[in-house]
C-alpha positions in Angstrom: 0.0 -0.1 0.0 2.9 2.2 1.1 4.3 1.8 -2.5 1.4 2.2 -3.5 0.8 5.1 -2.5 4.3 7.0 -3.1 3.9 5.7 -6.8 0.5 8.2 -7.1 2.5 10.9 -5.2 4.9 10.9 -7.5 3.5 9.8 -10.8 1.0 12.9 -10.2 3.7 15.4 -9.8 5.2 14.7 -12.8 2.0 15.3 -14.4 2.0 18.4 -12.9 5.3 19.9 -13.9 4.9 18.5 -17.4 1.9 20.9 -18.0 1.7 22.8 -20.5 2.4 26.6 -20.1 -1.0 29.2 -20.6 -1.4 29.7 -24.5 -0.4 33.3 -25.4 -3.1 35.3 -27.4 -1.7 36.3 -30.8 -1.9 39.5 -32.1 -0.6 41.2 -35.1 0.2 44.5 -33.5 1.6 44.3 -29.5 0.3 47.1 -28.4 -3.4 45.4 -29.3 -4.4 43.4 -26.1 -5.9 40.1 -26.7 -8.4 38.6 -23.4 -7.9 35.3 -21.6 -10.3 33.0 -22.6 -10.3 33.7 -26.4 -8.5 31.5 -29.7 -7.2 33.0 -32.9 -9.6 31.0 -35.9 -7.0 31.3 -38.4 -9.3 29.8 -41.4 -11.3 33.4 -41.1 -8.6 35.8 -40.7 -7.0 37.4 -43.3 -3.4 40.0 -42.5 -1.8 42.3 -45.0 1.5 43.7 -45.1 2.6 46.6 -47.1 6.3 49.2 -47.4 3.5 51.6 -45.8 0.1 49.8 -44.6 -0.1 46.8 -41.9 -4.1 45.9 -41.6 -5.4 43.0 -40.3 -8.6 41.4 -40.0 -8.5 38.3 -36.9 -11.1 36.5 -35.5 -11.1 35.3 -31.9 -13.9 32.8 -30.6 -14.6 32.0 -27.0 -16.4 31.2 -24.2 -17.0 34.6 -22.6 -20.2 36.8 -21.2 -19.9 39.4 -24.2 -20.5 42.6 -21.4 -17.9 41.3 -20.4 -15.5 41.1 -23.2 -16.4 44.7 -24.5 -15.3 45.8 -21.0 -12.9 43.8 -21.1 -11.3 45.5 -24.1 -12.2 48.9 -23.7 -10.0 48.4 -20.6 -7.1 46.9 -21.9 -6.6 49.0 -24.9 -7.6 52.5 -23.6 -4.3 51.3 -21.2 -2.6 50.9 -24.3 -2.7 53.9 -25.6 -6.4 53.4 -27.6 -8.5 57.0 -27.7 -12.1 55.4 -27.7 -14.2 56.7 -30.3 -17.4 55.4 -30.2 -19.7 52.0 -29.0 -23.2 50.7 -30.3 -24.5 47.8 -29.0 -27.3 45.9 -31.2 -29.2 43.0 -30.3 -28.9 41.2 -33.1 -24.9 42.6 -34.4 -23.6 42.8 -31.0 -20.9 45.2 -29.6 -19.0 47.6 -32.2 -16.1 49.4 -30.8 -13.8 51.8 -32.3 -10.5 53.5 -31.3 -7.8 55.7 -33.1 -4.3 56.4 -32.2 -2.3 58.1 -34.5 -1.4 56.8 -37.3 -3.7 53.4 -36.2 -7.8 52.9 -36.3 -9.3 49.9 -34.8 -12.7 48.2 -35.4 -13.7 45.9 -32.3 -16.5 43.7 -33.2 -17.9 41.3 -30.4 -21.5 38.5 -31.0 -23.0 35.4 -29.8 -23.1 32.6 -31.6 -25.3 29.3 -30.9 -21.7 28.1 -29.2 -19.3 31.3 -29.2 -18.8 34.8 -28.7 -16.7 35.5 -31.6 -14.5 39.0 -32.1 -13.5 40.5 -34.8 -10.7 43.0 -34.7 -10.2 44.8 -37.5 -7.0 47.0 -37.3 -4.5 49.4 -40.0 -1.6 50.9 -38.8 1.1 53.6 -41.2 4.3 51.6 -40.9 8.1 53.2 -42.0 7.8 56.4 -43.8 3.9 57.0 -43.9 3.7 56.3 -40.0 6.8 59.2 -39.8 5.0 62.3 -42.0 2.3 61.9 -39.2 4.7 62.6 -36.5 
């Protein structure tokens, strides 16, 4: 019985040490944080880069209450220097938030499907010489 108990404790300790670390959420823009609990859907997402502009339309899905997700996005985006321009909420289309930052624009759309809460982020950013001329 002691051997079984010792073996069980050892196996439990080893499996706890071998667990995977929390997954870091992917964001194409370093100053656009993605709340925990959302997984990127690369099959629906599009990223475009040119010498002067970087644009992305990225879809995330998760099982999170849309209202709390909207508050989380606004809080973290404003903490990262984004200026909130407007928010609209509709029962059939969800919540749309619009932000701007020097040389960048961002729209966050949060809506529910029958199983997931979806977030669609559309962002554009001037890069290279185009962003330097805006400063």
